[in-house]
N, C-alpha and C positions, 0 to 999 in steps of 0.2 A: 428406481429410487429406494435406498437401504432399506430393513424394516428391523432396522435395530432400535431398540428404545433410548439409546444413548444420547448423550449428548449431541454426537455428532448428527445422526439422522434428525432429531429437531432441528438442528442449524440449518439441515438441507431443505427441509420444507420452508422454515421462514422465509430464505433464500429465495427459493422459488414462486411463493407467492407475493412475499412483499416487495422481491426487487423489480419481478416483473413487468407491472406497472410503471415503476419507474423509467425505466431504459426506454420508451416505445416514444417515436415521435409523432404526431397527429392530436393528439391527445389537449386537454382544455386546461387551463393554470384552475386550481381548487383555488377556496377563498378570493374570489377574483375580487369582490367588491373590498378586503382590505389589504391588496397590493401593497398601496403605498402607506398605510396608516403607521408601521413601523419605523420608516424611512421618516416621516411627516411630524411622528410624535418627536421622533430623535431629535430635530431642528425645533420643536418648535419647545422643548423640554430646557434647551439651553441657551435662549433668545436672551433671560433673566440670570444668563449664570456667567460666572468668567470663565472664560476656556481651557480647559485644562489641556495638559500635555502627558498621555499615556507612554508609558516605556514596551515596548510588544519587541520581544524575544522568537526569534525565528531562523531558522535554517538557513543560509543563503543561496543553497542550491535549490530549495523547495520554493524560495521569495522567485527566484530567477523562472522558477518552470512552471509554478501553479495558478500564477496569475492573479493572486490576491490583491496587486497595486491599484487594479480598478475600484474594487471595493475601499480601499485607503485612501484613493483619491476622493470619491464620492464622498465618505464618513466626513473627512474634511471641510469639505467642500458646502456640505448639508448642516455641519454642526458646528465651526469654528472652530471646534477643539481639533489639537495636532497628535499625530501620532512619531515617536520617536524610534525609531527601526532601528532594534540591535540583532547581530546578525554573527554565524560563524558557519564553517562549512560543515556539511551534516556529518563526514565522518568523526568528527570533533567536537561536535553539538552537544551529545548527553554529556559529557566529559564537564565541558562549559555551565551546561544546565547544573550540575551536581555540586559545581564548585560557588556559581550565582547563589544557593540554595544554601548550601554550608557556611559560608560568610554573611549573611542576612542580605544580600542581594540581587532579590526577587523583585524580576519587574510587576508590570500589572498583569498582562497580558502573556499568555504560551503557547505557541504555536508546538507541539511535541506531538508523538505517536500516540495511536488508541488501542494498541493490545494490553492485555491485564495487566501483564508484567510492565511494561514500564508506567502505567496509573499506579502501580502502586510504587515503585522508585520514588515516585515522586512526595510519598509521605501523605497524601489528600486531605485524609482527616486532620491535619495537624496546618495543612498548608494550601489548598484550594478549597474555593468557592463550592458549595453543594446546588446541583443546577436541577435538581430531581421535579423541581416542582413547579420550576418555570413553563410557562404558559409552550415557547418555541418547543418543548419537548415531545409536545403530540406532534407535531411538523416532521419528527425528526424520523427516519425506516426503521419500522421495529426488529429489521437485521440489525442493524447498529447500535440501540438502545439496546436490544438483547445480549451483547457481547461485546461488548467496546467502550471506551471512553468511560469503564467504571469501575468500580471500588467496593467489594462488601455490600453490591446489592443498592450503592448512590450513584448517579453519574454527576461526573463532574467536567466533561469537555460535549461542546458543541463540533460536528462533523465539518469539516472544512474542504475536503473534497470527495471525488465521487466514490465509489465502487471502483477499485480498480483490480482487473483481470490479470492475471498472468500465463504467460506462453509462448510461441513462438511467434515471432515478428516476420515475415517476412519480403522479398522484392518478390512479387509477381513477376517482371519480365524477366530476369533470371529462371525461374519458374518456368515458363511457356517456351522463352527461347530455348531450353533442355527439352521441353518436353515432361516437364514432372509433375506428378498431382500432389495434390495434400497428402502427406502419411497419414496413415488408420493406425499402424503401428508402429512399432518402436524396431523393427525390421526395416519396414519403408522407409521410415526415415534416417536407418545407417545408409541402405541403401541409396535415398536419395543425396547423401550427403560426399559419396564414394562418385556418386556421377558428376558432381558438382565439382569437387575436387580435380577430378579426370579434365574439367574443361578451362581450367584454372582459373577457379573462380576459390573465393575463401568461403566456405562450406559455413562456419558458422565464426562471430567475431564475440572473443569474450573479451570484457574491459577489465585486465588485470590489476591494473594500479591502483584503479581507484580500491577492486575489493567488494563493495559491495551488490555489485551488479552477476559476482559469480553465485549469489544466496539462491538467485531466480529461478537455477536448474532443478535442484531438491525442493524447494517450494512448490514449485508444479507437481514434480513426481512425487513427491511425497502424497500431495492431494489422489494420486489415483493407488497409492498403497494405503491410504484410509479410505478411500469406498470399501475397501474389503475386509477393512480391519479401522472401524469406526470407533474402536475404545481407544484405540492404540494410545492418542495424548491425554485422557482419561489416567491411564496404565502407568505413563510416564510421571504427570503430576504429584500420583497418591507412592513414588516409587515404588509399584510395583514392578516393573521393567524397565530396560533401561538403552538407549540409542544402539548402543553395541553388542546390546541381544537380538536387536529386531532385523535377523536375515537380509528384507526387502530393505530398509532401509542402507545399511548398508551397500546392498546391491547399485541402489540409484549413485550413490556416490561413486562407486565400481565405475559406473557408466560413464560418468561425468566425468573420471581419471582417464577411461580409454577413450574419448573425444581429442584426446589431446597426443596420445598416444598412436593412431589412427592418422592424424595429420589433417584432422578437419577443423583444428583450428587456428585463428590467427597466428605466426612468428611470434609479433611484437605483443604478445597478451600480458606481458609487464609492464608492460609501457603503455598498453591500451588504457584509453578515460572513456566513459561515457560519452560526451558527445563524438567521441572518435566513433565510437559503436555506430550511434545515432546515421553518424556519415557515412558509414562504412556498406549500411544495408538502404541508404535511402539512394546512393548513386549505384549501387548492383556490383560492389568493389566486395564484399560480403554478401551472402544470398540469405543469413539467418541471425535473428539475437535473442537470447535468451530474455525477456525482458517484460514490463506489464504493461499496459495501453496506456499509462500512466506518460510511456515515451511519445505514445503518438501524435499528439497536441504538438510537443517541441519539433519533433523529426519535421513535421508537416509545415510548420513558423517559417523554418529554413529552409526546405527542401520542398515546396508547394504541388511541383510535380512531380515527383515520387509516387511511385504506383507499389503500396505494400497493403499487405495483408496480414490477418492473424487465424494460427490455430494452436489448439491444446501440444502440451507435449505428450508423442504417440506415448499409449503402452500398450496394451491388448485390443485395442479398435473401442473398446466400452471408456472412451475416455474423457476424465474431469479436467476441469480448470483449476486452478488453485485463486483465490481470493483474498487479498490484503483490507487489513482493516483503514480504515480511513484515518486522514492525521487532524489532529485533533486540537481545538481551540479553547484554552483555561485561561482561567482568571483566580488569582492568588486572594485568598479572601480577607488578608491583613493587609492587602495596599491600601495607600490611604485613598486610591480612587476608584474604592471596589465599588460605587455605584455608576461611575461613569463606564468602568470597564464592563459592566454588564449590562450598560446601554448599548456598548460596542456590541456586546454580543448580538444584543436583540435588533439592533443594524444591520451584524451581517447575516441574521438569518429572516429577514424581511422578505417576502415572495418576488421583490421585484428586485431585489440583491440576488438572490440565488438564481432566479432565472436567469439576469443578466449575466452570469460569472458560468452557469452550469450551460448555457447553449455558448459560451467561448471558448471555455475548454472542451464541450462534447463527451463529456465522460456519464457513465451511470448515475445519475442523483442518489445523493444519500439523503435526502428532503422528498417528502411525497406532496404531489399538486403540481408538479411542474412538466412544462413540454420542451424534450430536449430533442436535437437531432442530434445525434452519435457522431463519430468520428467513421474513419475505414477502418477496419482491424476491432477497435470495441464494437463497432454493428456484428464484425465477425462472431464474437465469442459471448455477444449479449445474450443469442442463442444459448449455449449453455447455461447462463442464468436461469435462463425462462424455460428449462428444462430441468432445472432443480440440480443438474450437472455441475456442480461447481464447490470446493471443501475451499474454508478460510487456511490460510500459512499454518504449518503446525506452530511457528513461533508465535502467531496469532493466538492459539488456544494454548499456550504455553503457562502456569500459573506464574513462572516469571521471567525474567529479560534472559537470553538464551546466550549472552555473552561475544565474545569476540570470535563468529564462526565465520567470518570471511577473513579472517586472517588464516586460520585452519584449512579454509579453501584453495588460499595462498600456497601454503605451506606443501599441501597437497599436490600441486599442478609444479609445483617447484622441484617433487620427489624427496622433500625433506619428513615427510609422514606420509603412510599408508590410509586409503577410506577407512580400512577398519579404527585407526588411530584417531582419524576426525570425527566419527563415530564418538568415540572414548573421548575425547578431548569437549566436545559438544556435552555432553553428559557431565563431566567433571564443571565445565558453567554453569550449567542446571541444580546441579549439588550443590555447589560454592554459593547460588544467590541464594537459592531455597531456605539455606541451613541460615544464609543472613538474614531474611526476612521472617523467621522462625515456621516454615511451611512445616504444617504436620505431618510427622512421617519419614521426615528428612535427620 
């Protein structure tokens, strides 16, 4: 455990204590006497009201992957209200939301990211309903409310996904057939890649066409850097250092680039998609992918017989996992249906709906008092959370959004820029967004 008194040390303590209870199977659902209160109240409160149609904006990728539809269906059935689901691909989603806000065409409800930088981008004081004093806040995992879904001390969203853990999803049969044990150091990881390559199997599949999956390598690798430099993001946020001035950060990018040079990545990198990456590792055509455990549920749904597991990206043997912020659900306070939108949050956050949802997706809950059986892979990584060996993605701790990082990585793989230039480009994004947001020191 890190002994620093900085923000990151506190994060590790909160994650270790607060998340441990949520990821274990076999416990009892707390507040059992009130399980049906929110859903029944929502139904009763709508008996004498005219049905309302709520406009909901959500990324289409999330809608397909996160399995929120079961809650949407329950809500419509039990309340008589309707949900008008509007969506766009995740790669274009932030731009769509910005356009909708600029043109005063905001929805009633918004599914969005939970990092501080993304919440700030929504101009929450102007646009979002402050949820800080709502009853359900006490049931949200403290590790979530302390660092995510908020701005300047106010909570604006509720978590609608689990705590996602990043690392390496691998095909157990490929490893077993080749006699490969889970690597503990980066040297062992490279040796495993070489052995897999020699057997005619693609060691790692990267989804370069969509771009965003390319970020997972550094999100996990930098967790190991921040383990030894717990104030790294504090310094970045205060403009006391820059990404290109941190040798360990540039080194993680160089290692990622070297995987392509060594022939350990798929030849169709620039046409590879997220869905293709899941198929590749599920069927053993590729041995590994760099991903978070949010990929496991859709993978097993399509390939239920896949033998997969997960481990953190190896470093020096004392390996840490990267933790993603949860997706959040926000209410626009100027909505003509603000009360109905708030009632939807009460419905979503009821123990009955949450228990049903998390037992379907089998991810580590972001709410307390739930008994959940975890997916394989997720269960492997939950041990690191329980031990406090998990650190938020560096972008989750950035004071502003990190910008189009994925395109920088695409350019690196394409040979257009060097790893050092990726770091400089990332820093440029931070500085531009920090200045635009009026962050002190920039």
